[in-house]
N, CA, C and O atoms as a Maestro MAE file, in Angstrom:
{
 s_m_m2io_version
 :::
 2.0.0
}

f_m_ct {
 s_m_title
 :::
 protein
 m_atom[224] {
  # First column is atom index #
  i_m_mmod_type
  r_m_x_coord
  r_m_y_coord
  r_m_z_coord
  i_m_residue_number
  s_m_chain_name
  s_m_pdb_residue_name
  s_m_pdb_atom_name
  i_m_atomic_number
  :::
  1 25 86.754 110.779 77.210 1 A "MET " " N  " 7
  2 3 88.012 110.150 77.927 1 A "MET " " CA " 6
  3 2 88.823 111.220 79.011 1 A "MET " " C  " 6
  4 15 88.916 110.985 80.215 1 A "MET " " O  " 8
  5 25 89.384 112.432 78.343 2 A "VAL " " N  " 7
  6 3 90.050 113.206 78.855 2 A "VAL " " CA " 6
  7 2 89.372 113.529 80.232 2 A "VAL " " C  " 6
  8 15 89.990 113.474 81.295 2 A "VAL " " O  " 8
  9 25 88.198 113.830 80.137 3 A "LYS " " N  " 7
  10 3 87.246 114.017 81.413 3 A "LYS " " CA " 6
  11 2 87.565 113.185 82.567 3 A "LYS " " C  " 6
  12 15 88.025 113.545 83.651 3 A "LYS " " O  " 8
  13 25 87.199 111.831 82.102 4 A "TYR " " N  " 7
  14 3 87.051 110.704 83.169 4 A "TYR " " CA " 6
  15 2 88.927 110.629 83.595 4 A "TYR " " C  " 6
  16 15 89.343 110.404 84.732 4 A "TYR " " O  " 8
  17 25 89.589 110.816 82.679 5 A "MET " " N  " 7
  18 3 91.089 110.661 83.306 5 A "MET " " CA " 6
  19 2 91.651 111.907 84.228 5 A "MET " " C  " 6
  20 15 92.524 111.728 85.077 5 A "MET " " O  " 8
  21 25 91.163 112.948 84.013 6 A "GLY " " N  " 7
  22 3 91.044 114.005 84.931 6 A "GLY " " CA " 6
  23 2 90.723 113.561 86.216 6 A "GLY " " C  " 6
  24 15 91.510 113.799 87.132 6 A "GLY " " O  " 8
  25 25 89.671 112.944 86.425 7 A "LYS " " N  " 7
  26 3 88.885 112.444 87.595 7 A "LYS " " CA " 6
  27 2 89.803 111.201 88.089 7 A "LYS " " C  " 6
  28 15 90.132 111.124 89.272 7 A "LYS " " O  " 8
  29 25 90.038 110.629 87.527 8 A "HIS " " N  " 7
  30 3 90.432 109.144 88.115 8 A "HIS " " CA " 6
  31 2 92.235 109.457 88.345 8 A "HIS " " C  " 6
  32 15 92.921 108.838 89.159 8 A "HIS " " O  " 8
  33 25 92.635 110.302 87.630 9 A "GLN " " N  " 7
  34 3 94.320 110.547 87.747 9 A "GLN " " CA " 6
  35 2 94.768 111.767 88.645 9 A "GLN " " C  " 6
  36 15 95.787 111.942 89.313 9 A "GLN " " O  " 8
  37 25 93.655 112.545 88.428 10 A "LEU " " N  " 7
  38 3 93.914 114.196 89.364 10 A "LEU " " CA " 6
  39 2 93.193 114.170 90.302 10 A "LEU " " C  " 6
  40 15 93.552 114.783 91.307 10 A "LEU " " O  " 8
  41 25 91.864 113.417 90.302 11 A "GLY " " N  " 7
  42 3 90.867 113.640 91.127 11 A "GLY " " CA " 6
  43 2 90.557 115.321 90.838 11 A "GLY " " C  " 6
  44 15 90.801 116.185 91.680 11 A "GLY " " O  " 8
  45 25 90.174 115.505 89.948 12 A "ARG " " N  " 7
  46 3 89.938 117.085 89.473 12 A "ARG " " CA " 6
  47 2 88.459 116.697 88.555 12 A "ARG " " C  " 6
  48 15 88.271 115.619 87.990 12 A "ARG " " O  " 8
  49 25 87.667 117.655 88.572 13 A "ASP " " N  " 7
  50 3 86.697 118.066 87.895 13 A "ASP " " CA " 6
  51 2 87.179 118.906 86.264 13 A "ASP " " C  " 6
  52 15 86.624 120.005 86.275 13 A "ASP " " O  " 8
  53 25 87.707 118.791 85.416 14 A "LEU " " N  " 7
  54 3 88.245 119.623 84.569 14 A "LEU " " CA " 6
  55 2 86.890 120.229 84.018 14 A "LEU " " C  " 6
  56 15 85.766 119.732 84.089 14 A "LEU " " O  " 8
  57 25 87.288 121.446 83.443 15 A "SER " " N  " 7
  58 3 86.348 122.399 82.918 15 A "SER " " CA " 6
  59 2 86.283 122.034 81.602 15 A "SER " " C  " 6
  60 15 87.169 121.285 81.190 15 A "SER " " O  " 8
  61 25 85.156 122.514 80.615 16 A "ASP " " N  " 7
  62 3 85.341 121.960 79.347 16 A "ASP " " CA " 6
  63 2 86.451 122.692 78.698 16 A "ASP " " C  " 6
  64 15 87.199 122.119 77.906 16 A "ASP " " O  " 8
  65 25 86.658 124.657 79.187 17 A "LYS " " N  " 7
  66 3 87.694 124.656 78.352 17 A "LYS " " CA " 6
  67 2 88.808 123.962 78.579 17 A "LYS " " C  " 6
  68 15 89.478 123.718 77.576 17 A "LYS " " O  " 8
  69 25 89.280 123.498 79.798 18 A "ASP " " N  " 7
  70 3 90.428 122.316 80.238 18 A "ASP " " CA " 6
  71 2 90.433 121.509 79.047 18 A "ASP " " C  " 6
  72 15 91.199 121.755 78.115 18 A "ASP " " O  " 8
  73 25 89.670 120.625 79.037 19 A "ILE " " N  " 7
  74 3 89.563 119.369 77.941 19 A "ILE " " CA " 6
  75 2 89.677 119.755 76.717 19 A "ILE " " C  " 6
  76 15 90.419 119.140 75.951 19 A "ILE " " O  " 8
  77 25 88.829 121.047 76.242 20 A "GLU " " N  " 7
  78 3 89.223 121.505 74.811 20 A "GLU " " CA " 6
  79 2 90.787 121.660 74.628 20 A "GLU " " C  " 6
  80 15 91.414 121.170 73.688 20 A "GLU " " O  " 8
  81 25 91.203 122.234 75.414 21 A "GLY " " N  " 7
  82 3 92.548 122.561 75.432 21 A "GLY " " CA " 6
  83 2 93.617 121.451 75.421 21 A "GLY " " C  " 6
  84 15 94.629 121.411 74.720 21 A "GLY " " O  " 8
  85 25 93.134 120.427 76.469 22 A "ILE " " N  " 7
  86 3 94.359 119.241 76.377 22 A "ILE " " CA " 6
  87 2 94.125 118.558 75.000 22 A "ILE " " C  " 6
  88 15 95.146 118.241 74.389 22 A "ILE " " O  " 8
  89 25 92.549 118.205 74.248 23 A "VAL " " N  " 7
  90 3 92.195 117.792 73.343 23 A "VAL " " CA " 6
  91 2 92.658 118.272 72.116 23 A "VAL " " C  " 6
  92 15 92.520 117.520 71.151 23 A "VAL " " O  " 8
  93 25 93.215 119.439 71.933 24 A "ASP " " N  " 7
  94 3 93.772 120.433 70.945 24 A "ASP " " CA " 6
  95 2 95.544 120.025 70.977 24 A "ASP " " C  " 6
  96 15 96.207 119.878 69.951 24 A "ASP " " O  " 8
  97 25 96.018 119.910 72.192 25 A "PHE " " N  " 7
  98 3 97.294 119.731 72.376 25 A "PHE " " CA " 6
  99 2 97.588 118.260 71.937 25 A "PHE " " C  " 6
  100 15 98.518 117.964 71.188 25 A "PHE " " O  " 8
  101 25 96.836 117.498 72.396 26 A "LEU " " N  " 7
  102 3 97.232 116.186 72.076 26 A "LEU " " CA " 6
  103 2 96.965 115.906 70.150 26 A "LEU " " C  " 6
  104 15 97.694 115.156 69.501 26 A "LEU " " O  " 8
  105 25 95.957 116.579 69.630 27 A "GLY " " N  " 7
  106 3 95.899 116.403 68.278 27 A "GLY " " CA " 6
  107 2 96.874 117.064 67.556 27 A "GLY " " C  " 6
  108 15 96.930 116.857 66.344 27 A "GLY " " O  " 8
  109 25 97.794 117.958 68.178 28 A "ALA " " N  " 7
  110 3 98.855 118.905 67.785 28 A "ALA " " CA " 6
  111 2 99.632 117.770 67.458 28 A "ALA " " C  " 6
  112 15 99.901 117.724 66.258 28 A "ALA " " O  " 8
  113 25 100.197 116.596 68.313 29 A "LEU " " N  " 7
  114 3 101.253 116.013 68.087 29 A "LEU " " CA " 6
  115 2 101.398 115.204 67.093 29 A "LEU " " C  " 6
  116 15 100.474 114.435 66.828 29 A "LEU " " O  " 8
  117 25 102.491 115.200 66.387 30 A "LYS " " N  " 7
  118 3 102.735 114.578 65.304 30 A "LYS " " CA " 6
  119 2 104.092 113.556 65.282 30 A "LYS " " C  " 6
  120 15 104.642 113.468 66.380 30 A "LYS " " O  " 8
  121 25 104.519 113.013 64.519 31 A "GLY " " N  " 7
  122 3 105.607 111.833 64.618 31 A "GLY " " CA " 6
  123 2 105.017 110.750 64.995 31 A "GLY " " C  " 6
  124 15 103.863 110.510 65.349 31 A "GLY " " O  " 8
  125 25 106.483 109.767 64.810 32 A "GLU " " N  " 7
  126 3 106.354 108.495 65.162 32 A "GLU " " CA " 6
  127 2 107.008 108.210 66.465 32 A "GLU " " C  " 6
  128 15 107.717 109.126 66.881 32 A "GLU " " O  " 8
  129 25 106.922 107.056 67.262 33 A "ILE " " N  " 7
  130 3 107.470 106.851 68.361 33 A "ILE " " CA " 6
  131 2 108.898 106.253 67.926 33 A "ILE " " C  " 6
  132 15 108.778 106.156 66.705 33 A "ILE " " O  " 8
  133 25 109.984 105.871 68.211 34 A "PRO " " N  " 7
  134 3 110.938 105.512 67.913 34 A "PRO " " CA " 6
  135 2 111.136 104.087 68.444 34 A "PRO " " C  " 6
  136 15 111.211 103.954 69.666 34 A "PRO " " O  " 8
  137 25 111.230 102.998 67.647 35 A "MET " " N  " 7
  138 3 111.093 101.372 68.072 35 A "MET " " CA " 6
  139 2 111.866 101.175 69.228 35 A "MET " " C  " 6
  140 15 111.389 100.423 70.078 35 A "MET " " O  " 8
  141 25 112.920 101.674 69.431 36 A "ASP " " N  " 7
  142 3 113.716 101.335 70.467 36 A "ASP " " CA " 6
  143 2 113.252 101.896 71.940 36 A "ASP " " C  " 6
  144 15 113.685 101.601 73.054 36 A "ASP " " O  " 8
  145 25 112.323 102.717 71.588 37 A "TYR " " N  " 7
  146 3 111.148 103.074 72.885 37 A "TYR " " CA " 6
  147 2 110.268 102.229 73.415 37 A "TYR " " C  " 6
  148 15 109.818 102.057 74.548 37 A "TYR " " O  " 8
  149 25 110.100 101.699 72.298 38 A "ILE " " N  " 7
  150 3 108.845 100.873 72.753 38 A "ILE " " CA " 6
  151 2 109.435 99.030 72.810 38 A "ILE " " C  " 6
  152 15 108.909 98.033 73.304 38 A "ILE " " O  " 8
  153 25 110.513 99.196 72.185 39 A "LYS " " N  " 7
  154 3 110.695 97.337 72.190 39 A "LYS " " CA " 6
  155 2 110.756 96.775 73.826 39 A "LYS " " C  " 6
  156 15 111.069 97.437 74.817 39 A "LYS " " O  " 8
  157 25 110.375 95.424 73.764 40 A "LYS " " N  " 7
  158 3 110.648 94.333 75.060 40 A "LYS " " CA " 6
  159 2 111.935 94.922 75.308 40 A "LYS " " C  " 6
  160 15 112.785 95.100 74.435 40 A "LYS " " O  " 8
  161 25 112.085 95.297 76.840 41 A "PRO " " N  " 7
  162 3 113.498 95.295 77.432 41 A "PRO " " CA " 6
  163 2 114.042 93.824 77.487 41 A "PRO " " C  " 6
  164 15 113.308 92.839 77.397 41 A "PRO " " O  " 8
  165 25 115.240 93.781 77.625 42 A "VAL " " N  " 7
  166 3 116.086 92.643 77.932 42 A "VAL " " CA " 6
  167 2 116.666 92.943 79.038 42 A "VAL " " C  " 6
  168 15 117.535 93.794 79.227 42 A "VAL " " O  " 8
  169 25 115.845 91.749 80.280 43 A "LEU " " N  " 7
  170 3 116.391 91.789 81.149 43 A "LEU " " CA " 6
  171 2 117.322 90.692 82.060 43 A "LEU " " C  " 6
  172 15 117.338 89.503 81.744 43 A "LEU " " O  " 8
  173 25 117.900 91.076 82.925 44 A "PRO " " N  " 7
  174 3 118.990 90.339 83.364 44 A "PRO " " CA " 6
  175 2 118.670 89.188 83.721 44 A "PRO " " C  " 6
  176 15 117.573 89.174 84.280 44 A "PRO " " O  " 8
  177 25 119.323 87.884 83.611 45 A "LYS " " N  " 7
  178 3 118.710 86.626 84.416 45 A "LYS " " CA " 6
  179 2 118.755 86.745 85.695 45 A "LYS " " C  " 6
  180 15 119.639 87.339 86.313 45 A "LYS " " O  " 8
  181 25 117.602 86.068 86.263 46 A "SER " " N  " 7
  182 3 117.540 85.933 87.718 46 A "SER " " CA " 6
  183 2 118.635 85.195 88.559 46 A "SER " " C  " 6
  184 15 118.911 84.132 88.002 46 A "SER " " O  " 8
  185 25 119.277 85.368 89.581 47 A "GLY " " N  " 7
  186 3 119.737 84.829 90.655 47 A "GLY " " CA " 6
  187 2 119.523 85.136 92.032 47 A "GLY " " C  " 6
  188 15 118.657 85.912 92.437 47 A "GLY " " O  " 8
  189 25 120.278 84.549 92.695 48 A "PRO " " N  " 7
  190 3 119.992 84.480 94.284 48 A "PRO " " CA " 6
  191 2 119.698 85.971 94.827 48 A "PRO " " C  " 6
  192 15 118.935 86.195 95.766 48 A "PRO " " O  " 8
  193 25 120.199 86.671 94.322 49 A "ASN " " N  " 7
  194 3 119.721 88.064 94.901 49 A "ASN " " CA " 6
  195 2 118.483 88.890 94.333 49 A "ASN " " C  " 6
  196 15 118.295 90.029 94.761 49 A "ASN " " O  " 8
  197 25 117.748 88.411 93.504 50 A "THR " " N  " 7
  198 3 116.753 88.610 92.444 50 A "THR " " CA " 6
  199 2 115.535 88.864 93.423 50 A "THR " " C  " 6
  200 15 115.198 87.832 94.004 50 A "THR " " O  " 8
  201 25 114.769 90.023 93.757 51 A "PRO " " N  " 7
  202 3 113.481 90.194 94.338 51 A "PRO " " CA " 6
  203 2 112.401 89.059 93.786 51 A "PRO " " C  " 6
  204 15 112.242 88.878 92.579 51 A "PRO " " O  " 8
  205 25 111.670 88.305 94.810 52 A "LYS " " N  " 7
  206 3 110.357 87.102 94.583 52 A "LYS " " CA " 6
  207 2 109.576 88.290 94.007 52 A "LYS " " C  " 6
  208 15 109.888 89.480 94.063 52 A "LYS " " O  " 8
  209 25 108.189 87.566 93.281 53 A "ALA " " N  " 7
  210 3 107.387 88.421 92.772 53 A "ALA " " CA " 6
  211 2 106.499 88.776 94.300 53 A "ALA " " C  " 6
  212 15 106.574 88.023 95.271 53 A "ALA " " O  " 8
  213 25 105.838 89.795 94.291 54 A "SER " " N  " 7
  214 3 104.829 89.865 95.590 54 A "SER " " CA " 6
  215 2 103.603 88.935 95.253 54 A "SER " " C  " 6
  216 15 103.269 88.593 94.119 54 A "SER " " O  " 8
  217 25 103.026 88.607 96.368 55 A "LYS " " N  " 7
  218 3 101.765 87.747 95.961 55 A "LYS " " CA " 6
  219 2 100.655 88.558 96.574 55 A "LYS " " C  " 6
  220 15 99.730 88.033 97.192 55 A "LYS " " O  " 8
  221 25 100.767 89.762 96.399 56 A "ASP " " N  " 7
  222 3 99.706 90.783 96.639 56 A "ASP " " CA " 6
  223 2 98.833 90.847 95.434 56 A "ASP " " C  " 6
  224 15 97.881 91.626 95.402 56 A "ASP " " O  " 8
  :::
 }
 m_bond[223] {
  # First column is bond index #
  i_m_from
  i_m_to
  i_m_order
  :::
  1 1 2 1
  2 2 3 1
  3 3 4 2
  4 3 5 1
  5 5 6 1
  6 6 7 1
  7 7 8 2
  8 7 9 1
  9 9 10 1
  10 10 11 1
  11 11 12 2
  12 11 13 1
  13 13 14 1
  14 14 15 1
  15 15 16 2
  16 15 17 1
  17 17 18 1
  18 18 19 1
  19 19 20 2
  20 19 21 1
  21 21 22 1
  22 22 23 1
  23 23 24 2
  24 23 25 1
  25 25 26 1
  26 26 27 1
  27 27 28 2
  28 27 29 1
  29 29 30 1
  30 30 31 1
  31 31 32 2
  32 31 33 1
  33 33 34 1
  34 34 35 1
  35 35 36 2
  36 35 37 1
  37 37 38 1
  38 38 39 1
  39 39 40 2
  40 39 41 1
  41 41 42 1
  42 42 43 1
  43 43 44 2
  44 43 45 1
  45 45 46 1
  46 46 47 1
  47 47 48 2
  48 47 49 1
  49 49 50 1
  50 50 51 1
  51 51 52 2
  52 51 53 1
  53 53 54 1
  54 54 55 1
  55 55 56 2
  56 55 57 1
  57 57 58 1
  58 58 59 1
  59 59 60 2
  60 59 61 1
  61 61 62 1
  62 62 63 1
  63 63 64 2
  64 63 65 1
  65 65 66 1
  66 66 67 1
  67 67 68 2
  68 67 69 1
  69 69 70 1
  70 70 71 1
  71 71 72 2
  72 71 73 1
  73 73 74 1
  74 74 75 1
  75 75 76 2
  76 75 77 1
  77 77 78 1
  78 78 79 1
  79 79 80 2
  80 79 81 1
  81 81 82 1
  82 82 83 1
  83 83 84 2
  84 83 85 1
  85 85 86 1
  86 86 87 1
  87 87 88 2
  88 87 89 1
  89 89 90 1
  90 90 91 1
  91 91 92 2
  92 91 93 1
  93 93 94 1
  94 94 95 1
  95 95 96 2
  96 95 97 1
  97 97 98 1
  98 98 99 1
  99 99 100 2
  100 99 101 1
  101 101 102 1
  102 102 103 1
  103 103 104 2
  104 103 105 1
  105 105 106 1
  106 106 107 1
  107 107 108 2
  108 107 109 1
  109 109 110 1
  110 110 111 1
  111 111 112 2
  112 111 113 1
  113 113 114 1
  114 114 115 1
  115 115 116 2
  116 115 117 1
  117 117 118 1
  118 118 119 1
  119 119 120 2
  120 119 121 1
  121 121 122 1
  122 122 123 1
  123 123 124 2
  124 123 125 1
  125 125 126 1
  126 126 127 1
  127 127 128 2
  128 127 129 1
  129 129 130 1
  130 130 131 1
  131 131 132 2
  132 131 133 1
  133 133 134 1
  134 134 135 1
  135 135 136 2
  136 135 137 1
  137 137 138 1
  138 138 139 1
  139 139 140 2
  140 139 141 1
  141 141 142 1
  142 142 143 1
  143 143 144 2
  144 143 145 1
  145 145 146 1
  146 146 147 1
  147 147 148 2
  148 147 149 1
  149 149 150 1
  150 150 151 1
  151 151 152 2
  152 151 153 1
  153 153 154 1
  154 154 155 1
  155 155 156 2
  156 155 157 1
  157 157 158 1
  158 158 159 1
  159 159 160 2
  160 159 161 1
  161 161 162 1
  162 162 163 1
  163 163 164 2
  164 163 165 1
  165 165 166 1
  166 166 167 1
  167 167 168 2
  168 167 169 1
  169 169 170 1
  170 170 171 1
  171 171 172 2
  172 171 173 1
  173 173 174 1
  174 174 175 1
  175 175 176 2
  176 175 177 1
  177 177 178 1
  178 178 179 1
  179 179 180 2
  180 179 181 1
  181 181 182 1
  182 182 183 1
  183 183 184 2
  184 183 185 1
  185 185 186 1
  186 186 187 1
  187 187 188 2
  188 187 189 1
  189 189 190 1
  190 190 191 1
  191 191 192 2
  192 191 193 1
  193 193 194 1
  194 194 195 1
  195 195 196 2
  196 195 197 1
  197 197 198 1
  198 198 199 1
  199 199 200 2
  200 199 201 1
  201 201 202 1
  202 202 203 1
  203 203 204 2
  204 203 205 1
  205 205 206 1
  206 206 207 1
  207 207 208 2
  208 207 209 1
  209 209 210 1
  210 210 211 1
  211 211 212 2
  212 211 213 1
  213 213 214 1
  214 214 215 1
  215 215 216 2
  216 215 217 1
  217 217 218 1
  218 218 219 1
  219 219 220 2
  220 219 221 1
  221 221 222 1
  222 222 223 1
  223 223 224 2
  :::
 }
}
């Protein structure tokens, strides 16, 4: 997946060494994501100045 994401997001073909380094880095990450970080945001009420959704 790292190889595909490098190509898709960066437009680059990552070397095997780059991919290995990224995978090692991701594997070293520890801890938990705080619930406040991932909770659903409370949005203000819509009003006359609220932009309308795009139909694109």
